N, C-alpha and C positions, 0 to 999 in steps of 0.2 A: 675161566677159561671155556671158550665156546666150542659148540659140538664139532665144528669143522676142525678147529685145533686138535681136539679130541681124537678125532677119526686119523689124521694126519699123524699126531703121535703114535697110533696104534701101529699105523702100516710103516713108520720108521723101526718101531719095536720089533716087528715082524721080518726084518731085513730088506724093507723095499728102498731103493734109492730114489727120492723125490727130486723132480724136476723144477727148479726155480725159474724165472723169466730172465730175460736179457736185459740189458741197458734200458732205461726208459729216457734219461737226460739228452743221451746222444742220439737216441731214436726219434725224440720228438723234435731234434734241432735238425736232424736229415730230413724231417716232413714239413720244415718252415717255420717251426716257434723260433722267435728272436731270442736273443740272450738279454738278461738283464744286468747290468753293470754291477759287477760285485755280486751277484747272485745268481749266476749261470742262467739256467733255463727254469728257476721256480716259481716264475709267474703264470706259467703255462695252464694250471688249471682253473685261472681266472681269464687268461686271454685268449686261449686256444683249447677249450674244454674237448672240445669233438675230437681234434688230434690226440690229446692225452687218452681219451676214452678208448679211442680206435686202437691205439698202441696197445693199451692193455688187453683190449679183445683179440688182436693180431696174435699175441702171446699166449692167449689161453687157447686160440686155435691150433697153433703150434705145438701144444702139449704141455705148458708150464701149469704147474698144479699150485704154484704159489705166484702170486704176483705183488710187486711192492709199489707203495704210492710215489707219485712225483714229488716227494717232500725232502729229497735230500739237502735242497740250497734254502729251504723255508725255516731254518733256525732263525732266533729272534736277532742276534746279531747280525746276520747276513742281510737280512729284509732291511735291518736299520743301515748298513752301510750301502743298499741298494735305493734309498729312500722310501722303501714300501713296507716300512714299520706297522703301518695303520691296516694292512693285509694280512697282518701275522696269522690271525684265528682261521680267517675265508680262505687262506691259501692250503692252509694244513685239513681243514674239515674237507674243503673240496677236493684235495688231492686224494684223501681215502675214499670219499663218495665215488669221485669218477670211477677208481678200481672197483668198487663194489657195484655200480651202475654195470661196468664190464661183466662182472661175474654175472649179474642177474640176468642179462641178456645172451648168456651163453647156455650150453646145454649141459654143465656141470656146476651143480649148485654147491659143491663140496669144494672148490677152489678158496685156498686160503688168500686173504687180503693181509699183507703186512704194512704196519705204517713204517717209513723209513725214516729214520732219524741220523743226522749228522752234527757235526761241530766244527767242519771245514770252515775256515775264512778265506777270501777270494783278497782281503786286503793286508791280511796279517794283524789285524787288530783283534785280539783275543777277549772274550768277557773273563771277569775274575771266575774262581770256580763258584763261589756263592752263587754270581748272576747266573752263570751255567746251569747250576742245579737247579734254578728257579724256573728258568725258560725253558730247560729240557722237560721238568714237570708238567708245564703249562701244555707243552706240544705233545707230550704223551697223553695227556688228560683228553685234548681236544681230538686226538685219534682214537683213544678209546670211545670216546662217546659218538664219534661218526660212524663207528661200527668196525675197526680193525679187530682183527682175530688174533693178532701177533705184532710184537715189535722188533722192528729190525734196526740194529744198531749199525751204522756203515762209516767205514774209513777210520775206525778208532786209531789214531797213531801216537798217542802217549798215554802213560798208565793213569796218572791224576786225572786227566779230564775223560778218559774212558769209565773210571769208576765213579765218577760224580755224574756222569749220563746215565749208565747202568742204575745207578741208586734212584735217580730221579725216575726212570721208565718204569723201575721194578713196583713204585708205591701206586701204579694203576692195578696192578693185579693180575696183567696180561703176561703171559710168557714173552722171554725177551731173549733174543739171538743176538749174538754179538759178533762183528764183522772187524777183523784187525786188517790192515794193510801194511804189508812186509818189504823188507829188504834185506840184502846181505851187506855186513860191515865188511872193511878191509881185512878183518881176522877169520873172516868166512862164517860169523856167527848171524845166525837169523834175528833179526832186530823188529820193531817196530818202525815204522818210517822215522820219527823222530830220532832214531838209535837206540833207544833203551831196547835189552835183550827178550826176545819174545817170552824166554821161561821166566823172566820177572813178571810179565804181563800175566801169564797163566796163574803164577803162584799169587798175585794179587786175584784175580778174578776166581780163585777156589774158595774164597769167602762169601760167594754170592750163589743162589741157586739159578744157573742158567742151563737150558738143555742143550745148547748147540754153539760152537764158536766156528767161525768161517774165515778162511783165506780168502780175502775179497779185495778188488782194486789192486791188485799185485800183478805184475809182469807174467806170463805164461811160463817163461822159462823157469821162473823163482819158485813156481808153485809146489816142486816135489820136494824142496829143501824145506820148505815153509811147513808142508804135511809131515815129514818125518819129525821136525821140532816140535811141532803141535803133538803129535802121538806121544813123543815120550813124556810129555808132562800134563795130557789130559784124556780122561777116559771116558767123556762124554761122547755127543752126536759131533759129527766134524760137516762141514760144508765146504765147498769151493765155488766161487764164481769170480775168475779173472778177467783183466782188462787186455785188451790191446791197443796202445798207442800207435796212432798213425803216423804216417811221415810227415816232416815240418814243411812248411811252406811261409815263404816271407810275404804272401799276399794276403793271409789269414789272420784276423785279428787273436790276439793271445788270448781271448776268453773263446774262440770259437774251436770245435774239434775238428781235426784234420783226419779223413777217412782213406786217404792212400796209404796203402801198405798196413793193413789191418789183416790180421791173420783168417784165413779162410776159413768157413763153418768145417770144412771136411779135417782141415788141419786142427782146429781146436778140439774135434772131437777126438781124433788120433790122440792129441797130447791128453785129454781126459782118462784113456785108458789107464793109462800109469796111476792116476790118482783114485779111479774106481777101485783099481788091484789093491788099492791101500786100504778100501773098506769105508770111503766116504758114504754120509747119509743124506746129502744134498749136492745137486750141482746146477750151476747156471752160470750166466756171463753179466760181465760189468761193461765199463764203457767202450764204446766202441764198435761192441759185438750185437747183432739184433736179433731179427725173428728168423733170419735163416739160420743163424746159428741153433737155435732151439729147436728147430724143426729137424736139423740134423741130428741132433741129441737126441731127440725122442725116438726118431726110426732107429738109432742105434741102441735104445734101451728097451725098446719094445720088440726087436726082431727077433 
């Protein structure tokens, strides 16, 4: 456990709400980083490192106290689908290093850098559980060696793969936070994106030592229900970083993000008041929400 993470944990235990960053993937796309076929914007750390570093620096300047590496799309199977598998180590290492470089050029040496890990597939071709465990363990170790303070599992959408990825990440000895993506089924039950009840996912997570679970990459209007369901079965730290899907446009590629219709920074901040009232410990933003959203949240938290 790094000294930065220890300081962060003490602040949370003391009742402070920690501000996470906003979306990195959609933000670097907004600034011109091109998509990879089947690996979204996972190539940015090598193709456009200055833009990735700049985004991290802007989030720090906006008030974020945790920044997540641009590695959501650099899992082994996504890079293989994109024809970029030979860059697996370099993309994961540089993804973390760029976040660290941004911190080192800031006025706050205590910024916590989290290595972001997901198992999302843009093709639908999922690795076996054993292959996922092996590749996630390799990815997590690369991030630890690159200097990550924390590992952030993102968009966990089914129980089996969530647990396999978590087990792989925990082997590093770094703290691991788990981010689940939620939906509401036809019966009004809060579920993971694949349809398994969130309560079952939480039962599975109780077998592991994890400090924090987040409701993330979830629609803003579903977060309140997600938090209530989470707090029914979870006594640890809780985080939120929701997304805002923009309007649809036939002119855009299916792989590109559409920014029209994204919730405003002020409206997102207003929505977050309900989440904060439920006693969350970490707050940030996900896809479509950028630096201005973090600035407005920071002003609200420090007012």
